[in-house]
N, C-alpha and C positions, 0 to 999 in steps of 0.2 A: 504494500500500500504506500501511499504518498507521505507517510509520517516517519520516514526513515531517520531524519535528523533528530527526532525526539527519542529514538530507540537506540541508545548507546550499546545495549547488549546485542542488538542485531548487527551492528557494525563489527563487533568483536567476533560474532559467529561467522560473518562473511570472511574476515581475515583468517580465522582458524580453518575454514573450509579451503581457502586458497593455500594455506600452509600444507594442508594434507592433499593438495592437488585435486580437490573436489570443487564442484561448482553448484551454486544455487542461484535462482533468479528471484529478484525482489524488485517491486516497482520502485521508481525513483522518488527522491525527495523534492521539495520545493526549492529551486535554486536560489530564490531571492533570500532565503534564510541562511543557507550555508552553501555557497557555490562550490567550495572545495570538494564537497561530497559528490557533486555531479562530475567533476573532473576525475575523481577516483572511480566513479561508476563507469565513466567513458572508457577508461583504461581497462577495466574488468570486462565490459561488454565487447571491446575490440579483441581482447585476448581470447575470450570464449568463441567469438565469431571466427577468429583466425584458426582456432583448433578444428572447428567444423569444416572450414575450407580446406585445410590440409588433409583431413580425413576423406574429403570428397563426398560427404553424406548430404542427402536431402531428406530431412526428417522434420516432423513437427518441432523437435528441439532446435534444429537449425533455424527454422522460421521464427521461433520464439527469440532466439539469440539475436537475429537480425532485426526483429520487431523492437526488442528492447533497446538495441543500439540506435535505431531510427528515432524512437520516442525520446531517448536521452539527448540525441543530437538536436532535436527540436527545442528541448528545454535549454540547451546550451546556445541556441541561436545559430547553429551551424546548418542552416536550412538547405544550402546548395548540396550538401552531402546527404542530408536526411531525406529529401524528397525522392531522389532516385532509388535509394535503399527501400523506403516505404513502398514505392510503386513496385519494386521487384518482389518484395514479400507478398504484397497483395496479389500480384500475378501468379506467384507460385502457390499460394494458399487457395486461390480461386480455382486454379487448374486442378488441384488435388482434391479439394473439399467442396467446391461449389461457391457461387457468389453469395448465397444466403447463409453460409455457415457462420456462426457467431465470431470465430476468429478472423474470417475474411472481412466481416463487417467492422470489426475492431480495426483492422489494418486500413480499411477504406476511410475510417474516421481519422487515423493518423495521417493519411495522405491529405485529407481535407485540412487538417490543422497545419500541416507544412505549407500548403498552398496559401492558407490564411496568413501565416507568418511572413510569407514572401510578398504579401500585398495583392495576391491574385484572388480577390474576394469573390468574384462571380463564380469562378471554378470551384473555390472552396465551398461556397454555399451549395452549389449543385452536388458536389461530392458528399458533403455532410448530410444533405437532405436525402440523398439516395441511401446512405448508410443508415440513417434514422428510419426510413421507410422499411428497409430490410429488417432492422431490429424489431420494429413494431410487428411485422409479419411473423418473424421467427420466435421472438421472445415475449411478445405482449407489451402493452402500453406502460406497465408499471415496473418492469424489470429494471434493476439498477443500471445495466448497460444501455437500455433505452433512455432512461433518465439522463445519463451522461451524454448521450447523443443529442437529446433535446437541449441540454445546457450548452453544448458546443455549437449547435446550429443557432441558438438564440444569441450567443456571443457574436457569431459572424454576422447575423442579421442586424444587430444593434450598431454595427460599425458604419452604417449608411442610413441617412434619414429616410430614404425611399423605401427601405425594407424593415425599418425598426418596428413598425406596427405588427409585423408577422412574428416578432420575437416574443411579444407579451403573452400570447396563449401558451407558448412552449414553456416559458419561465413559470407561468401561473400553474401549469400542470405539475412541474417539478416540485414547486413549493407545496401544492395541495397534497401530493403523495407523501412528501417528507413530514408535513404536519400530521397526516393520518398515522404515519408510522410512529411519530413521537407520541401521539395520544395513545396509541395501542401499547406503548411501553410505559405509559404512566407519566409522561413529561408534559408540563404545561408550557404555555407560550414563552414564559420567562426562563425556561430551563434549557435553551438551545446549547449553551456552552457545555452543560453536563451531557447532553445528547451527543454532541460532537466528540467528547472524550470517550463515551461508551462505544 
């Protein structure tokens, strides 16, 4: 998950796994808080990806390694490298698993985020929207990945006045589902910070 900077024991676990020549995959941290962790993650992702390339394997693990590297490159702002890698993973996963497989849809979202970061908002919106429609069909409207897709598309739509109005229903749905989940867990409106920690 994205809380790696707050999990000091997880960093120690990753270093111990490297010492033992074992690899684990963990989602990246927020680079604005501790950018040095993204730099370390970049080196690890490149090392793992390099090992798969040497072995010449094409497996879900290979795609995951490349996916994680592409996502990390986006967070580092290295979009010229991230976009072709993300597109490559998307093509490989789609060919092997189909366009509506959840992993393919996740990669499609990564491609959209890279396009958005590069300032290609129109293509980003189209790509993010296609990924969101696939997630709705495959996973349903309230699945966490669908909600992330809605949030990503809403962010892209809000970047231009002409499309900003389309963002509000998406964002409202995300907030509604999260409020319902908070209520189901016994949290009130003022308890969001506790909900986030849980």
